[in-house]
C-alpha positions in Angstrom: -7.8 19.3 -170.5 -4.2 20.1 -169.2 -1.4 21.0 -171.6 2.3 20.4 -171.1 2.8 23.8 -169.4 0.5 22.7 -166.5 2.6 19.7 -165.7 5.8 21.8 -166.0 4.4 24.2 -163.4 3.6 21.5 -160.9 7.0 19.9 -161.5 8.8 23.2 -160.9 6.9 23.8 -157.7 7.6 20.3 -156.4 11.3 20.4 -157.3 11.8 24.0 -155.9 10.0 22.9 -152.7 12.3 19.9 -152.3 15.4 22.0 -152.9 14.2 24.6 -150.4 13.5 22.0 -147.6 16.7 20.1 -148.3 19.0 23.2 -148.3 17.3 24.7 -145.3 17.9 21.6 -143.3 21.4 21.2 -144.6 22.5 24.7 -143.6 20.7 24.3 -140.2 22.1 21.0 -139.2 25.4 20.8 -141.2 27.2 17.7 -142.1 29.8 15.4 -140.4 32.9 14.6 -142.4 33.6 11.4 -140.4 32.5 9.1 -143.2 32.5 5.4 -142.4 33.0 4.2 -146.0 36.3 2.9 -147.1 37.6 4.8 -150.2 36.5 2.0 -152.5 33.0 1.9 -150.9 32.8 5.7 -151.1 33.5 5.7 -154.8 31.1 2.8 -155.4 28.3 5.0 -153.9 29.3 8.5 -154.8 30.3 8.2 -158.4 27.1 6.5 -159.8 24.9 8.7 -157.5 26.4 11.9 -158.8 26.5 10.9 -162.4 22.9 9.5 -162.5 21.4 12.2 -160.2 23.3 14.9 -162.1 22.0 13.6 -165.4 18.4 13.5 -164.0 18.5 17.1 -162.6 20.1 18.6 -165.6 17.7 16.9 -168.0 14.8 18.1 -165.7 16.0 21.7 -165.9 16.3 21.4 -169.7 12.8 20.0 -169.9 11.4 22.8 -167.7 13.1 25.5 -169.9 12.5 23.9 -173.3 10.5 20.6 -173.4 11.3 20.1 -177.1 14.9 19.4 -176.2 13.9 16.4 -174.2 11.3 15.1 -176.7 13.6 12.2 -177.6 12.9 10.5 -174.3 9.2 11.3 -173.9 6.9 8.4 -173.2 3.2 8.3 -174.0 1.6 8.4 -170.5 -2.2 8.9 -170.2 -3.3 12.1 -168.6 -4.7 10.4 -165.5 -1.4 8.8 -164.8 0.4 12.1 -165.2 -2.0 13.7 -162.8 -1.0 11.1 -160.2 2.4 12.7 -160.1 1.0 15.6 -158.1 -0.3 13.6 -155.0 2.8 11.3 -155.3 5.1 14.3 -155.2 3.2 16.0 -152.4 3.4 12.7 -150.3 7.1 12.5 -151.0 7.8 16.1 -150.0 5.8 15.7 -146.8 7.7 12.5 -146.0 11.1 14.2 -146.6 10.1 17.0 -144.3 8.9 14.6 -141.7 12.1 12.6 -141.9 14.3 15.6 -141.6 12.3 17.0 -138.7 12.4 13.6 -136.9 16.1 13.2 -137.4 17.0 16.7 -136.1 20.8 16.8 -135.3 21.2 13.2 -136.3 20.9 14.2 -140.0 23.9 13.7 -142.3 24.2 13.2 -146.0 27.2 10.9 -145.4 27.3 7.6 -143.6 28.6 8.7 -140.2 28.2 8.2 -136.5 28.1 11.5 -134.7 29.4 12.0 -131.2 25.8 12.6 -129.8 24.1 10.2 -132.2 20.8 8.8 -131.0 18.5 6.0 -132.3 15.5 7.7 -133.9 12.4 5.5 -133.7 9.7 8.1 -133.7 7.9 9.9 -136.6 8.2 7.9 -139.9 11.0 5.8 -138.3 8.3 4.2 -136.1 7.0 2.5 -139.3 10.2 1.9 -141.4 13.9 2.0 -140.9 14.8 4.0 -144.0 12.0 6.3 -144.9 14.3 8.8 -146.6 15.2 6.4 -149.4 11.5 5.6 -149.9 10.7 9.3 -150.1 13.4 10.0 -152.7 12.3 7.2 -155.0 8.7 8.3 -154.6 9.6 11.9 -155.5 11.4 10.8 -158.7 8.5 8.6 -159.6 6.4 11.8 -159.4 8.9 13.6 -161.6 8.7 10.8 -164.1 4.9 10.9 -164.2 4.7 14.7 -164.4 7.4 15.0 -167.1 6.4 11.8 -169.0 10.1 11.5 -169.6 11.8 8.1 -169.1 15.3 9.6 -168.9 14.5 12.1 -166.2 12.7 9.4 -164.2 15.0 6.4 -164.8 18.3 8.2 -164.0 17.0 9.7 -160.8 15.3 6.5 -159.6 18.3 4.4 -160.4 20.6 6.8 -158.6 18.6 6.3 -155.3 18.0 2.6 -155.9 21.8 2.0 -156.4 22.7 4.1 -153.3 20.0 2.3 -151.2 21.2 -1.2 -152.2 24.8 -0.3 -151.5 24.3 1.8 -148.4 21.6 0.1 -146.4 23.5 -3.0 -145.3 26.4 -0.8 -144.2 24.2 1.6 -142.4 22.3 -1.2 -140.5 25.6 -2.8 -139.6 26.8 0.6 -138.2 23.7 1.2 -136.2 23.7 -2.4 -134.8 27.3 -1.9 -133.7 26.5 1.5 -132.0 23.2 0.7 -130.4 23.4 -3.1 -130.0 20.2 -4.9 -128.7 18.2 -1.7 -128.8 18.7 -1.5 -132.6 18.2 -5.2 -133.2 14.9 -5.1 -131.4 13.9 -2.1 -133.5 15.0 -3.9 -136.6 12.8 -6.9 -135.8 9.6 -4.9 -135.5 10.1 -2.8 -138.7 10.7 -3.3 -142.4 13.3 -1.4 -144.3 11.4 0.8 -146.8 7.7 0.1 -146.4 5.6 -0.2 -143.3 4.8 -3.7 -142.1 1.8 -2.4 -140.3 0.7 0.6 -138.3 1.5 0.4 -134.6 0.2 2.3 -131.6 
C-alpha cells in the first residue's frame, strides 16, 4: 500500500526530468525572437498560458513541499488510478524527448519561421502534426493523477489546451505558406494530435 510520499517522489522525479530535458534543449538550440503573432495574438496566448501554468507549477511545488497546504483541492482518486500517473508520465517524458530530438534546430518556444526551417515529418511527426501539445497535456494528466489534486491538474491542462486551440491554426497556416503543397500533402495524411494509424 503506497502512502502520499510515494506519489510525491514519483511526481518530483517526473517534473525534474521534464525540466532537465526542456532546459537542456533550450540552451542547446536557443530561441528565435522573430515571432509571427500580432501583439494582440501574442497577449491572447502568452498571458493565459503564463498565469495558468504558473499557478499549476507553484501549486505543485507547494504540494511537494507540504501537501497539507494543497489539501483544499484534493480529489479522492482510487490508488489504481493514481498509479496510472507513472506510466502516463513516462510516456509523456519520452514523447517530449522524441519530439525535441526530431525537431533539432527547428525547435522554438515561439511561433516563428527560422531562416533554415525545414518540414519535419519523421519521428513522432510521422504520426501526428503536433505531438508536443499532446505530450504536454499527457504530462499534466500524469501530474493530476499522481497528486490527486484538481487545481494542479486543471490549471496546467487548461494552459496547454488554451495555447493549443489558439496556436494550432496559426501554426498550420504559417507552415502551409512556407512549404506549400508539401505541407498540405503531409496535412492530409496525418491528424493534429493523435495518430490516425501507424504507417510504414
